[in-house]
PDB file with SEQRES, HELIX, SHEET and CRYST1 records, atoms N, CA, C and O in Angstrom:
SEQRES   1 A   82  MET VAL ARG PHE HIS PRO HIS ALA LEU GLU ARG LEU SER          
SEQRES   2 A   82  GLU ARG GLY ALA THR GLU ASP GLU VAL ARG ALA THR VAL          
SEQRES   3 A   82  LEU GLY GLY GLU ARG PHE PRO ALA LYS PHE GLY ARG ALA          
SEQRES   4 A   82  GLY PHE ARG ARG ASN PHE PRO PHE ASP SER MET TRP ARG          
SEQRES   5 A   82  ASP ARG HIS TYR ALA MET LYS GLN VAL GLU THR PHE ALA          
SEQRES   6 A   82  VAL PRO GLU GLY GLU ASP TRP LEU VAL ILE THR VAL VAL          
SEQRES   7 A   82  THR ARG TYR TYR                                              
HELIX    1 AA1 PRO A    6  ARG A   15  1                                  10    
HELIX    2 AA2 GLU A   19  GLY A   28  1                                  10    
HELIX    3 AA3 LYS A   35  GLY A   37  5                                   3    
SHEET    1 AA1 5 VAL A   2  PHE A   4  0                                        
SHEET    2 AA1 5 ASP A  71  TYR A  81  1                                        
SHEET    3 AA1 5 ARG A  54  GLU A  68 -1                                        
SHEET    4 AA1 5 ALA A  39  TRP A  51 -1                                        
SHEET    5 AA1 5 GLU A  30  PRO A  33 -1                                        
CRYST1    1.000    1.000    1.000  90.00  90.00  90.00 P 1           1          
ATOM      1  N   MET A   1     126.096 158.666 313.408  1.00  0.00           N  
ATOM      2  CA  MET A   1     125.157 158.154 314.396  1.00  0.00           C  
ATOM      3  C   MET A   1     123.974 159.103 314.498  1.00  0.00           C  
ATOM      4  O   MET A   1     124.121 160.319 314.374  1.00  0.00           O  
ATOM      5  N   VAL A   2     122.801 158.530 314.727  1.00  0.00           N  
ATOM      6  CA  VAL A   2     121.572 159.310 314.888  1.00  0.00           C  
ATOM      7  C   VAL A   2     121.100 159.142 316.322  1.00  0.00           C  
ATOM      8  O   VAL A   2     120.899 158.024 316.797  1.00  0.00           O  
ATOM      9  N   ARG A   3     120.927 160.264 317.001  1.00  0.00           N  
ATOM     10  CA  ARG A   3     120.435 160.252 318.375  1.00  0.00           C  
ATOM     11  C   ARG A   3     119.082 160.949 318.415  1.00  0.00           C  
ATOM     12  O   ARG A   3     118.744 161.704 317.503  1.00  0.00           O  
ATOM     13  N   PHE A   4     118.307 160.700 319.468  1.00  0.00           N  
ATOM     14  CA  PHE A   4     116.941 161.224 319.546  1.00  0.00           C  
ATOM     15  C   PHE A   4     116.762 162.122 320.764  1.00  0.00           C  
ATOM     16  O   PHE A   4     117.108 161.731 321.878  1.00  0.00           O  
ATOM     17  N   HIS A   5     116.229 163.310 320.561  1.00  0.00           N  
ATOM     18  CA  HIS A   5     115.799 164.188 321.640  1.00  0.00           C  
ATOM     19  C   HIS A   5     114.541 163.560 322.261  1.00  0.00           C  
ATOM     20  O   HIS A   5     113.777 162.922 321.537  1.00  0.00           O  
ATOM     21  N   PRO A   6     114.297 163.712 323.558  1.00  0.00           N  
ATOM     22  CA  PRO A   6     113.079 163.137 324.165  1.00  0.00           C  
ATOM     23  C   PRO A   6     111.793 163.552 323.442  1.00  0.00           C  
ATOM     24  O   PRO A   6     110.858 162.757 323.347  1.00  0.00           O  
ATOM     25  N   HIS A   7     111.737 164.774 322.940  1.00  0.00           N  
ATOM     26  CA  HIS A   7     110.556 165.223 322.181  1.00  0.00           C  
ATOM     27  C   HIS A   7     110.349 164.341 320.950  1.00  0.00           C  
ATOM     28  O   HIS A   7     109.221 163.947 320.650  1.00  0.00           O  
ATOM     29  N   ALA A   8     111.415 164.034 320.249  1.00  0.00           N  
ATOM     30  CA  ALA A   8     111.321 163.189 319.050  1.00  0.00           C  
ATOM     31  C   ALA A   8     110.841 161.788 319.408  1.00  0.00           C  
ATOM     32  O   ALA A   8     110.030 161.215 318.680  1.00  0.00           O  
ATOM     33  N   LEU A   9     111.322 161.228 320.509  1.00  0.00           N  
ATOM     34  CA  LEU A   9     110.888 159.891 320.918  1.00  0.00           C  
ATOM     35  C   LEU A   9     109.389 159.869 321.225  1.00  0.00           C  
ATOM     36  O   LEU A   9     108.704 158.894 320.913  1.00  0.00           O  
ATOM     37  N   GLU A  10     108.882 160.939 321.835  1.00  0.00           N  
ATOM     38  CA  GLU A  10     107.444 161.016 322.096  1.00  0.00           C  
ATOM     39  C   GLU A  10     106.661 161.063 320.791  1.00  0.00           C  
ATOM     40  O   GLU A  10     105.623 160.414 320.662  1.00  0.00           O  
ATOM     41  N   ARG A  11     107.154 161.824 319.830  1.00  0.00           N  
ATOM     42  CA  ARG A  11     106.436 161.984 318.560  1.00  0.00           C  
ATOM     43  C   ARG A  11     106.457 160.716 317.715  1.00  0.00           C  
ATOM     44  O   ARG A  11     105.542 160.495 316.921  1.00  0.00           O  
ATOM     45  N   LEU A  12     107.472 159.887 317.868  1.00  0.00           N  
ATOM     46  CA  LEU A  12     107.550 158.653 317.091  1.00  0.00           C  
ATOM     47  C   LEU A  12     106.281 157.826 317.246  1.00  0.00           C  
ATOM     48  O   LEU A  12     105.636 157.475 316.259  1.00  0.00           O  
ATOM     49  N   SER A  13     105.931 157.520 318.478  1.00  0.00           N  
ATOM     50  CA  SER A  13     104.771 156.660 318.690  1.00  0.00           C  
ATOM     51  C   SER A  13     103.471 157.372 318.347  1.00  0.00           C  
ATOM     52  O   SER A  13     102.547 156.746 317.827  1.00  0.00           O  
ATOM     53  N   GLU A  14     103.383 158.661 318.627  1.00  0.00           N  
ATOM     54  CA  GLU A  14     102.170 159.401 318.286  1.00  0.00           C  
ATOM     55  C   GLU A  14     101.923 159.430 316.791  1.00  0.00           C  
ATOM     56  O   GLU A  14     100.774 159.445 316.349  1.00  0.00           O  
ATOM     57  N   ARG A  15     102.990 159.438 316.009  1.00  0.00           N  
ATOM     58  CA  ARG A  15     102.855 159.636 314.565  1.00  0.00           C  
ATOM     59  C   ARG A  15     103.123 158.376 313.756  1.00  0.00           C  
ATOM     60  O   ARG A  15     103.113 158.415 312.525  1.00  0.00           O  
ATOM     61  N   GLY A  16     103.361 157.265 314.433  1.00  0.00           N  
ATOM     62  CA  GLY A  16     103.466 155.983 313.748  1.00  0.00           C  
ATOM     63  C   GLY A  16     104.784 155.711 313.062  1.00  0.00           C  
ATOM     64  O   GLY A  16     104.831 154.887 312.149  1.00  0.00           O  
ATOM     65  N   ALA A  17     105.837 156.354 313.455  1.00  0.00           N  
ATOM     66  CA  ALA A  17     107.158 156.083 312.884  1.00  0.00           C  
ATOM     67  C   ALA A  17     107.977 155.244 313.856  1.00  0.00           C  
ATOM     68  O   ALA A  17     107.699 155.204 315.054  1.00  0.00           O  
ATOM     69  N   THR A  18     108.980 154.582 313.324  1.00  0.00           N  
ATOM     70  CA  THR A  18     109.878 153.793 314.175  1.00  0.00           C  
ATOM     71  C   THR A  18     111.262 154.444 314.195  1.00  0.00           C  
ATOM     72  O   THR A  18     111.597 155.247 313.324  1.00  0.00           O  
ATOM     73  N   GLU A  19     112.050 154.087 315.193  1.00  0.00           N  
ATOM     74  CA  GLU A  19     113.421 154.605 315.257  1.00  0.00           C  
ATOM     75  C   GLU A  19     114.217 154.188 314.024  1.00  0.00           C  
ATOM     76  O   GLU A  19     115.005 154.975 313.499  1.00  0.00           O  
ATOM     77  N   ASP A  20     114.013 152.950 313.557  1.00  0.00           N  
ATOM     78  CA  ASP A  20     114.734 152.486 312.362  1.00  0.00           C  
ATOM     79  C   ASP A  20     114.362 153.309 311.128  1.00  0.00           C  
ATOM     80  O   ASP A  20     115.231 153.639 310.321  1.00  0.00           O  
ATOM     81  N   GLU A  21     113.074 153.644 310.974  1.00  0.00           N  
ATOM     82  CA  GLU A  21     112.661 154.471 309.834  1.00  0.00           C  
ATOM     83  C   GLU A  21     113.301 155.853 309.900  1.00  0.00           C  
ATOM     84  O   GLU A  21     113.728 156.397 308.881  1.00  0.00           O  
ATOM     85  N   VAL A  22     113.365 156.413 311.099  1.00  0.00           N  
ATOM     86  CA  VAL A  22     113.964 157.739 311.244  1.00  0.00           C  
ATOM     87  C   VAL A  22     115.460 157.681 310.938  1.00  0.00           C  
ATOM     88  O   VAL A  22     115.992 158.566 310.267  1.00  0.00           O  
ATOM     89  N   ARG A  23     116.136 156.650 311.424  1.00  0.00           N  
ATOM     90  CA  ARG A  23     117.566 156.514 311.104  1.00  0.00           C  
ATOM     91  C   ARG A  23     117.761 156.393 309.591  1.00  0.00           C  
ATOM     92  O   ARG A  23     118.650 157.035 309.033  1.00  0.00           O  
ATOM     93  N   ALA A  24     116.946 155.583 308.929  1.00  0.00           N  
ATOM     94  CA  ALA A  24     117.059 155.414 307.475  1.00  0.00           C  
ATOM     95  C   ALA A  24     116.772 156.726 306.756  1.00  0.00           C  
ATOM     96  O   ALA A  24     117.375 157.015 305.723  1.00  0.00           O  
ATOM     97  N   THR A  25     115.856 157.517 307.298  1.00  0.00           N  
ATOM     98  CA  THR A  25     115.523 158.800 306.684  1.00  0.00           C  
ATOM     99  C   THR A  25     116.693 159.766 306.791  1.00  0.00           C  
ATOM    100  O   THR A  25     117.028 160.444 305.820  1.00  0.00           O  
ATOM    101  N   VAL A  26     117.309 159.835 307.947  1.00  0.00           N  
ATOM    102  CA  VAL A  26     118.439 160.756 308.138  1.00  0.00           C  
ATOM    103  C   VAL A  26     119.647 160.305 307.311  1.00  0.00           C  
ATOM    104  O   VAL A  26     120.322 161.128 306.693  1.00  0.00           O  
ATOM    105  N   LEU A  27     119.911 159.023 307.303  1.00  0.00           N  
ATOM    106  CA  LEU A  27     121.123 158.524 306.643  1.00  0.00           C  
ATOM    107  C   LEU A  27     120.965 158.355 305.135  1.00  0.00           C  
ATOM    108  O   LEU A  27     121.958 158.376 304.409  1.00  0.00           O  
ATOM    109  N   GLY A  28     119.724 158.187 304.649  1.00  0.00           N  
ATOM    110  CA  GLY A  28     119.572 157.928 303.213  1.00  0.00           C  
ATOM    111  C   GLY A  28     118.461 158.686 302.531  1.00  0.00           C  
ATOM    112  O   GLY A  28     118.201 158.473 301.347  1.00  0.00           O  
ATOM    113  N   GLY A  29     117.787 159.584 303.268  1.00  0.00           N  
ATOM    114  CA  GLY A  29     116.669 160.316 302.682  1.00  0.00           C  
ATOM    115  C   GLY A  29     117.110 161.592 301.996  1.00  0.00           C  
ATOM    116  O   GLY A  29     118.287 161.951 301.987  1.00  0.00           O  
ATOM    117  N   GLU A  30     116.112 162.274 301.416  1.00  0.00           N  
ATOM    118  CA  GLU A  30     116.346 163.576 300.771  1.00  0.00           C  
ATOM    119  C   GLU A  30     116.567 164.619 301.864  1.00  0.00           C  
ATOM    120  O   GLU A  30     115.792 164.703 302.817  1.00  0.00           O  
ATOM    121  N   ARG A  31     117.603 165.395 301.722  1.00  0.00           N  
ATOM    122  CA  ARG A  31     117.902 166.445 302.713  1.00  0.00           C  
ATOM    123  C   ARG A  31     117.438 167.788 302.177  1.00  0.00           C  
ATOM    124  O   ARG A  31     117.603 168.081 300.993  1.00  0.00           O  
ATOM    125  N   PHE A  32     116.849 168.616 303.059  1.00  0.00           N  
ATOM    126  CA  PHE A  32     116.405 169.953 302.660  1.00  0.00           C  
ATOM    127  C   PHE A  32     116.611 170.916 303.834  1.00  0.00           C  
ATOM    128  O   PHE A  32     116.611 170.498 304.992  1.00  0.00           O  
ATOM    129  N   PRO A  33     116.789 172.211 303.527  1.00  0.00           N  
ATOM    130  CA  PRO A  33     116.986 173.182 304.612  1.00  0.00           C  
ATOM    131  C   PRO A  33     115.695 173.387 305.398  1.00  0.00           C  
ATOM    132  O   PRO A  33     114.602 173.330 304.836  1.00  0.00           O  
ATOM    133  N   ALA A  34     115.829 173.625 306.693  1.00  0.00           N  
ATOM    134  CA  ALA A  34     114.674 173.851 307.562  1.00  0.00           C  
ATOM    135  C   ALA A  34     114.920 175.096 308.409  1.00  0.00           C  
ATOM    136  O   ALA A  34     116.023 175.643 308.428  1.00  0.00           O  
ATOM    137  N   LYS A  35     113.878 175.530 309.107  1.00  0.00           N  
ATOM    138  CA  LYS A  35     113.964 176.730 309.946  1.00  0.00           C  
ATOM    139  C   LYS A  35     114.947 176.525 311.104  1.00  0.00           C  
ATOM    140  O   LYS A  35     115.261 175.399 311.488  1.00  0.00           O  
ATOM    141  N   PHE A  36     115.403 177.616 311.627  1.00  0.00           N  
ATOM    142  CA  PHE A  36     116.231 177.659 312.842  1.00  0.00           C  
ATOM    143  C   PHE A  36     117.563 176.920 312.702  1.00  0.00           C  
ATOM    144  O   PHE A  36     118.094 176.401 313.684  1.00  0.00           O  
ATOM    145  N   GLY A  37     118.095 176.875 311.492  1.00  0.00           N  
ATOM    146  CA  GLY A  37     119.386 176.240 311.271  1.00  0.00           C  
ATOM    147  C   GLY A  37     119.356 174.725 311.302  1.00  0.00           C  
ATOM    148  O   GLY A  37     120.404 174.081 311.346  1.00  0.00           O  
ATOM    149  N   ARG A  38     118.174 174.159 311.281  1.00  0.00           N  
ATOM    150  CA  ARG A  38     118.033 172.706 311.306  1.00  0.00           C  
ATOM    151  C   ARG A  38     118.109 172.159 309.882  1.00  0.00           C  
ATOM    152  O   ARG A  38     118.007 172.901 308.906  1.00  0.00           O  
ATOM    153  N   ALA A  39     118.288 170.864 309.792  1.00  0.00           N  
ATOM    154  CA  ALA A  39     118.229 170.165 308.512  1.00  0.00           C  
ATOM    155  C   ALA A  39     116.987 169.285 308.529  1.00  0.00           C  
ATOM    156  O   ALA A  39     116.678 168.650 309.537  1.00  0.00           O  
ATOM    157  N   GLY A  40     116.284 169.253 307.413  1.00  0.00           N  
ATOM    158  CA  GLY A  40     115.142 168.355 307.266  1.00  0.00           C  
ATOM    159  C   GLY A  40     115.545 167.183 306.395  1.00  0.00           C  
ATOM    160  O   GLY A  40     116.358 167.320 305.480  1.00  0.00           O  
ATOM    161  N   PHE A  41     114.973 166.039 306.687  1.00  0.00           N  
ATOM    162  CA  PHE A  41     115.216 164.828 305.905  1.00  0.00           C  
ATOM    163  C   PHE A  41     113.860 164.191 305.615  1.00  0.00           C  
ATOM    164  O   PHE A  41     112.979 164.153 306.474  1.00  0.00           O  
ATOM    165  N   ARG A  42     113.712 163.692 304.392  1.00  0.00           N  
ATOM    166  CA  ARG A  42     112.418 163.119 303.981  1.00  0.00           C  
ATOM    167  C   ARG A  42     112.672 161.805 303.237  1.00  0.00           C  
ATOM    168  O   ARG A  42     113.591 161.692 302.425  1.00  0.00           O  
ATOM    169  N   ARG A  43     111.826 160.816 303.542  1.00  0.00           N  
ATOM    170  CA  ARG A  43     111.939 159.533 302.841  1.00  0.00           C  
ATOM    171  C   ARG A  43     110.569 158.849 302.844  1.00  0.00           C  
ATOM    172  O   ARG A  43     109.833 158.900 303.829  1.00  0.00           O  
ATOM    173  N   ASN A  44     110.250 158.212 301.723  1.00  0.00           N  
ATOM    174  CA  ASN A  44     108.994 157.464 301.599  1.00  0.00           C  
ATOM    175  C   ASN A  44     109.246 155.984 301.857  1.00  0.00           C  
ATOM    176  O   ASN A  44     110.269 155.432 301.451  1.00  0.00           O  
ATOM    177  N   PHE A  45     108.300 155.359 302.536  1.00  0.00           N  
ATOM    178  CA  PHE A  45     108.372 153.933 302.837  1.00  0.00           C  
ATOM    179  C   PHE A  45     107.079 153.261 302.372  1.00  0.00           C  
ATOM    180  O   PHE A  45     105.995 153.815 302.557  1.00  0.00           O  
ATOM    181  N   PRO A  46     107.184 152.067 301.766  1.00  0.00           N  
ATOM    182  CA  PRO A  46     105.956 151.320 301.479  1.00  0.00           C  
ATOM    183  C   PRO A  46     105.255 151.023 302.805  1.00  0.00           C  
ATOM    184  O   PRO A  46     105.912 150.670 303.784  1.00  0.00           O  
ATOM    185  N   PHE A  47     103.931 151.164 302.848  1.00  0.00           N  
ATOM    186  CA  PHE A  47     103.206 150.989 304.093  1.00  0.00           C  
ATOM    187  C   PHE A  47     102.164 149.880 303.966  1.00  0.00           C  
ATOM    188  O   PHE A  47     102.206 148.905 304.717  1.00  0.00           O  
ATOM    189  N   ASP A  48     101.226 150.018 303.022  1.00  0.00           N  
ATOM    190  CA  ASP A  48     100.195 149.012 302.747  1.00  0.00           C  
ATOM    191  C   ASP A  48      99.570 148.497 304.041  1.00  0.00           C  
ATOM    192  O   ASP A  48      99.551 147.295 304.307  1.00  0.00           O  
ATOM    193  N   SER A  49      99.058 149.440 304.841  1.00  0.00           N  
ATOM    194  CA  SER A  49      98.472 149.058 306.119  1.00  0.00           C  
ATOM    195  C   SER A  49      97.485 150.128 306.571  1.00  0.00           C  
ATOM    196  O   SER A  49      97.246 151.116 305.877  1.00  0.00           O  
ATOM    197  N   MET A  50      96.923 149.903 307.747  1.00  0.00           N  
ATOM    198  CA  MET A  50      95.934 150.834 308.300  1.00  0.00           C  
ATOM    199  C   MET A  50      96.622 151.821 309.247  1.00  0.00           C  
ATOM    200  O   MET A  50      97.534 151.471 309.995  1.00  0.00           O  
ATOM    201  N   TRP A  51      96.150 153.057 309.182  1.00  0.00           N  
ATOM    202  CA  TRP A  51      96.545 154.075 310.142  1.00  0.00           C  
ATOM    203  C   TRP A  51      95.305 154.882 310.478  1.00  0.00           C  
ATOM    204  O   TRP A  51      94.713 155.527 309.612  1.00  0.00           O  
ATOM    205  N   ARG A  52      94.929 154.840 311.713  1.00  0.00           N  
ATOM    206  CA  ARG A  52      93.746 155.554 312.197  1.00  0.00           C  
ATOM    207  C   ARG A  52      92.514 155.245 311.336  1.00  0.00           C  
ATOM    208  O   ARG A  52      91.825 156.136 310.839  1.00  0.00           O  
ATOM    209  N   ASP A  53      92.278 153.956 311.189  1.00  0.00           N  
ATOM    210  CA  ASP A  53      91.095 153.418 310.519  1.00  0.00           C  
ATOM    211  C   ASP A  53      91.038 153.669 309.010  1.00  0.00           C  
ATOM    212  O   ASP A  53      89.970 153.547 308.410  1.00  0.00           O  
ATOM    213  N   ARG A  54      92.161 154.015 308.394  1.00  0.00           N  
ATOM    214  CA  ARG A  54      92.190 154.172 306.934  1.00  0.00           C  
ATOM    215  C   ARG A  54      93.399 153.424 306.395  1.00  0.00           C  
ATOM    216  O   ARG A  54      94.448 153.337 307.034  1.00  0.00           O  
ATOM    217  N   HIS A  55      93.213 152.890 305.194  1.00  0.00           N  
ATOM    218  CA  HIS A  55      94.301 152.156 304.560  1.00  0.00           C  
ATOM    219  C   HIS A  55      95.142 153.112 303.706  1.00  0.00           C  
ATOM    220  O   HIS A  55      94.609 153.944 302.972  1.00  0.00           O  
ATOM    221  N   TYR A  56      96.469 152.972 303.819  1.00  0.00           N  
ATOM    222  CA  TYR A  56      97.397 153.790 303.033  1.00  0.00           C  
ATOM    223  C   TYR A  56      98.465 152.892 302.426  1.00  0.00           C  
ATOM    224  O   TYR A  56      98.874 151.897 303.024  1.00  0.00           O  
ATOM    225  N   ALA A  57      98.904 153.252 301.248  1.00  0.00           N  
ATOM    226  CA  ALA A  57      99.943 152.477 300.561  1.00  0.00           C  
ATOM    227  C   ALA A  57     101.353 152.938 300.944  1.00  0.00           C  
ATOM    228  O   ALA A  57     102.285 152.134 300.983  1.00  0.00           O  
ATOM    229  N   MET A  58     101.501 154.225 301.223  1.00  0.00           N  
ATOM    230  CA  MET A  58     102.833 154.785 301.487  1.00  0.00           C  
ATOM    231  C   MET A  58     102.828 155.596 302.775  1.00  0.00           C  
ATOM    232  O   MET A  58     101.812 156.160 303.182  1.00  0.00           O  
ATOM    233  N   LYS A  59     103.984 155.631 303.392  1.00  0.00           N  
ATOM    234  CA  LYS A  59     104.194 156.497 304.561  1.00  0.00           C  
ATOM    235  C   LYS A  59     105.427 157.350 304.284  1.00  0.00           C  
ATOM    236  O   LYS A  59     106.468 156.838 303.871  1.00  0.00           O  
ATOM    237  N   GLN A  60     105.301 158.640 304.512  1.00  0.00           N  
ATOM    238  CA  GLN A  60     106.447 159.538 304.357  1.00  0.00           C  
ATOM    239  C   GLN A  60     106.886 159.988 305.754  1.00  0.00           C  
ATOM    240  O   GLN A  60     106.084 160.473 306.552  1.00  0.00           O  
ATOM    241  N   VAL A  61     108.167 159.815 306.022  1.00  0.00           N  
ATOM    242  CA  VAL A  61     108.733 160.240 307.295  1.00  0.00           C  
ATOM    243  C   VAL A  61     109.601 161.468 307.043  1.00  0.00           C  
ATOM    244  O   VAL A  61     110.497 161.455 306.200  1.00  0.00           O  
ATOM    245  N   GLU A  62     109.314 162.525 307.792  1.00  0.00           N  
ATOM    246  CA  GLU A  62     110.138 163.734 307.766  1.00  0.00           C  
ATOM    247  C   GLU A  62     110.731 163.928 309.139  1.00  0.00           C  
ATOM    248  O   GLU A  62     110.022 163.856 310.144  1.00  0.00           O  
ATOM    249  N   THR A  63     112.021 164.172 309.190  1.00  0.00           N  
ATOM    250  CA  THR A  63     112.671 164.431 310.469  1.00  0.00           C  
ATOM    251  C   THR A  63     113.381 165.773 310.387  1.00  0.00           C  
ATOM    252  O   THR A  63     113.826 166.197 309.321  1.00  0.00           O  
ATOM    253  N   PHE A  64     113.474 166.422 311.523  1.00  0.00           N  
ATOM    254  CA  PHE A  64     114.198 167.682 311.630  1.00  0.00           C  
ATOM    255  C   PHE A  64     115.279 167.481 312.682  1.00  0.00           C  
ATOM    256  O   PHE A  64     114.999 167.085 313.813  1.00  0.00           O  
ATOM    257  N   ALA A  65     116.518 167.762 312.291  1.00  0.00           N  
ATOM    258  CA  ALA A  65     117.654 167.430 313.145  1.00  0.00           C  
ATOM    259  C   ALA A  65     118.693 168.539 313.111  1.00  0.00           C  
ATOM    260  O   ALA A  65     118.712 169.380 312.213  1.00  0.00           O  
ATOM    261  N   VAL A  66     119.555 168.511 314.117  1.00  0.00           N  
ATOM    262  CA  VAL A  66     120.697 169.422 314.170  1.00  0.00           C  
ATOM    263  C   VAL A  66     121.969 168.585 314.271  1.00  0.00           C  
ATOM    264  O   VAL A  66     121.972 167.525 314.895  1.00  0.00           O  
ATOM    265  N   PRO A  67     123.049 169.066 313.654  1.00  0.00           N  
ATOM    266  CA  PRO A  67     124.303 168.321 313.769  1.00  0.00           C  
ATOM    267  C   PRO A  67     124.919 168.536 315.149  1.00  0.00           C  
ATOM    268  O   PRO A  67     124.881 169.633 315.705  1.00  0.00           O  
ATOM    269  N   GLU A  68     125.482 167.463 315.678  1.00  0.00           N  
ATOM    270  CA  GLU A  68     126.242 167.531 316.935  1.00  0.00           C  
ATOM    271  C   GLU A  68     127.520 166.737 316.719  1.00  0.00           C  
ATOM    272  O   GLU A  68     127.550 165.518 316.886  1.00  0.00           O  
ATOM    273  N   GLY A  69     128.573 167.450 316.344  1.00  0.00           N  
ATOM    274  CA  GLY A  69     129.808 166.760 315.970  1.00  0.00           C  
ATOM    275  C   GLY A  69     129.566 165.962 314.702  1.00  0.00           C  
ATOM    276  O   GLY A  69     129.130 166.511 313.690  1.00  0.00           O  
ATOM    277  N   GLU A  70     129.844 164.689 314.754  1.00  0.00           N  
ATOM    278  CA  GLU A  70     129.594 163.821 313.600  1.00  0.00           C  
ATOM    279  C   GLU A  70     128.217 163.156 313.669  1.00  0.00           C  
ATOM    280  O   GLU A  70     127.846 162.405 312.767  1.00  0.00           O  
ATOM    281  N   ASP A  71     127.465 163.427 314.728  1.00  0.00           N  
ATOM    282  CA  ASP A  71     126.142 162.827 314.919  1.00  0.00           C  
ATOM    283  C   ASP A  71     125.046 163.793 314.471  1.00  0.00           C  
ATOM    284  O   ASP A  71     125.281 164.983 314.265  1.00  0.00           O  
ATOM    285  N   TRP A  72     123.836 163.237 314.326  1.00  0.00           N  
ATOM    286  CA  TRP A  72     122.640 164.045 314.132  1.00  0.00           C  
ATOM    287  C   TRP A  72     121.747 163.846 315.344  1.00  0.00           C  
ATOM    288  O   TRP A  72     121.508 162.715 315.770  1.00  0.00           O  
ATOM    289  N   LEU A  73     121.248 164.961 315.907  1.00  0.00           N  
ATOM    290  CA  LEU A  73     120.273 164.893 316.990  1.00  0.00           C  
ATOM    291  C   LEU A  73     118.908 165.200 316.384  1.00  0.00           C  
ATOM    292  O   LEU A  73     118.655 166.319 315.938  1.00  0.00           O  
ATOM    293  N   VAL A  74     118.039 164.204 316.373  1.00  0.00           N  
ATOM    294  CA  VAL A  74     116.699 164.367 315.815  1.00  0.00           C  
ATOM    295  C   VAL A  74     115.841 165.115 316.823  1.00  0.00           C  
ATOM    296  O   VAL A  74     115.706 164.696 317.972  1.00  0.00           O  
ATOM    297  N   ILE A  75     115.264 166.227 316.382  1.00  0.00           N  
ATOM    298  CA  ILE A  75     114.457 167.084 317.251  1.00  0.00           C  
ATOM    299  C   ILE A  75     112.989 166.679 317.216  1.00  0.00           C  
ATOM    300  O   ILE A  75     112.342 166.590 318.259  1.00  0.00           O  
ATOM    301  N   THR A  76     112.461 166.431 316.011  1.00  0.00           N  
ATOM    302  CA  THR A  76     111.061 166.028 315.890  1.00  0.00           C  
ATOM    303  C   THR A  76     110.861 165.201 314.636  1.00  0.00           C  
ATOM    304  O   THR A  76     111.716 165.153 313.751  1.00  0.00           O  
ATOM    305  N   VAL A  77     109.716 164.555 314.585  1.00  0.00           N  
ATOM    306  CA  VAL A  77     109.376 163.654 313.486  1.00  0.00           C  
ATOM    307  C   VAL A  77     107.941 163.941 313.048  1.00  0.00           C  
ATOM    308  O   VAL A  77     107.048 164.110 313.878  1.00  0.00           O  
ATOM    309  N   VAL A  78     107.736 163.992 311.739  1.00  0.00           N  
ATOM    310  CA  VAL A  78     106.411 164.187 311.153  1.00  0.00           C  
ATOM    311  C   VAL A  78     106.184 163.043 310.171  1.00  0.00           C  
ATOM    312  O   VAL A  78     107.097 162.656 309.442  1.00  0.00           O  
ATOM    313  N   THR A  79     104.965 162.502 310.150  1.00  0.00           N  
ATOM    314  CA  THR A  79     104.646 161.468 309.163  1.00  0.00           C  
ATOM    315  C   THR A  79     103.447 161.904 308.339  1.00  0.00           C  
ATOM    316  O   THR A  79     102.568 162.622 308.814  1.00  0.00           O  
ATOM    317  N   ARG A  80     103.435 161.456 307.109  1.00  0.00           N  
ATOM    318  CA  ARG A  80     102.292 161.659 306.216  1.00  0.00           C  
ATOM    319  C   ARG A  80     101.977 160.317 305.591  1.00  0.00           C  
ATOM    320  O   ARG A  80     102.874 159.529 305.293  1.00  0.00           O  
ATOM    321  N   TYR A  81     100.708 160.067 305.399  1.00  0.00           N  
ATOM    322  CA  TYR A  81     100.272 158.793 304.825  1.00  0.00           C  
ATOM    323  C   TYR A  81      99.549 159.072 303.515  1.00  0.00           C  
ATOM    324  O   TYR A  81      98.731 159.987 303.426  1.00  0.00           O  
ATOM    325  N   TYR A  82      99.863 158.271 302.501  1.00  0.00           N  
ATOM    326  CA  TYR A  82      99.248 158.444 301.173  1.00  0.00           C  
ATOM    327  C   TYR A  82      98.594 157.161 300.732  1.00  0.00           C  
ATOM    328  O   TYR A  82      98.022 157.103 299.643  1.00  0.00           O  
TER     329      TYR A  82                                                      
END                                                                             
């Protein structure tokens, strides 16, 4: 299960990611080590849309999470558009 810290929920809307994209990133994305004992997860999604007045074909979602039992608690979310 993937749960969200309030900070992560705030960043979702600011950065254009959805809860479903973040869940897919944690459960099926590339995992990499991150600072402070966290785990990073990265996944690319087809986008083909506008973001802040520019058109992009792809969106990359990066999440940083900590394990809590069998769950992941998502701390923050970063997006990149290509």
